[in-house]
N, C-alpha and C positions, 0 to 999 in steps of 0.2 A: 482190882475189883472196885466197883462203885459202892460207896457206903451211903445209905440213906437212913437217917436216924429213926424215922417212924416205922420202918419195916420190921426191925428186930432180927433181920438176917441180911447177909451180903448177897447182892445180885451181881453176877458177872457182867462186866461191860465189854470185855474182849475175850477172844479165844485164849486157851492156855498155851498157845504155840504161835510164834510169829509167822511161820510159814502157812499154817492153817488160817490164821487171821488174814494174811495178805490174799490167800486163795479165795476165802469166803467173801471178803469185802470188795476185792478188785479184780479177781479172776485169774485164770491160768496164764494169760499173757504177761500180766504184771509180775506174777510169781516167777515166771521164766526170766524176765528181765532182771529181777532181784537176784536170782541165783546166778545168772551170768555175771552180774556186777561183782558179787562176792567171790565166786569161783574164778572168774577171769582175773581179778586183782590178785588173788592168792597164787594163781598160776604164773602170772607175770613176775611177782615177787620171788617165787622159787627160781625162775629162770634168771633173774637179775643177781641172785646171790653169788654165782660163779664169776660174774663180770664186774664186780665193784671192789673198791678198796676194802681193806680189812676193817677200818672204822665204820664204813657204811654197811658192812655185813651185819653188825649188831643192830643197827636201825632196822634193817630188812627183817631180821629174825624177830625183833620186837613187834613190828607191824604184822608179820605172819601170826605170831602168837595172839595178838589182839583180835585179829579177824577170826582165828580158829576159836578162841574163847567166846566171842560174840555169837558165832554161828552155832556152837553147841548150846550156849545159854538160851538161844532163841527157841530151842525145842521145848523149853520149860516155862518161858515167860515172854510176854510181848513188851519188851523193854524199849522198842524204838519210839513209842509214843511218849516216853519221858524226855522232855526237852534237853536235859543235861546229858543223858546218854546219847541222844541223837547228835548233839553238838560234838561230843567226843568221837563218835563214829565218823562224822564228817571230817574231823581233824585227821583221823587215821586214813581215810580215803584221800585226803589232800596230800598228806605226807607220802603216801604210797604212789600217788600220781606223779608227784615231783621227782621221786626217786626213780620211778620207771622211765620217765622222760629224760632224765639227766644222762647225757652221754649215750643215747640210744644208738 
């Protein structure tokens, strides 16, 4: 929420939901790309669990948990516009990508 001291109330700057915000600001195509990115990464990580060493399974499960948490949390807040959360999300995507590409 955007806080303006002179108003006496808080005016919303974004939607209450990341998916709704992406849809309203950028359209259905970008929302579809975002969902494919999240769901595709989750699907590839689930497929990778059975083909990696035991030590990498824990990393895989941690990345899956992180993406599931972020996806559920996004129904209640638009956290992607926070630079710290966006940076952490990009780290999760980067680790996921390197784990998926390793020994493919």
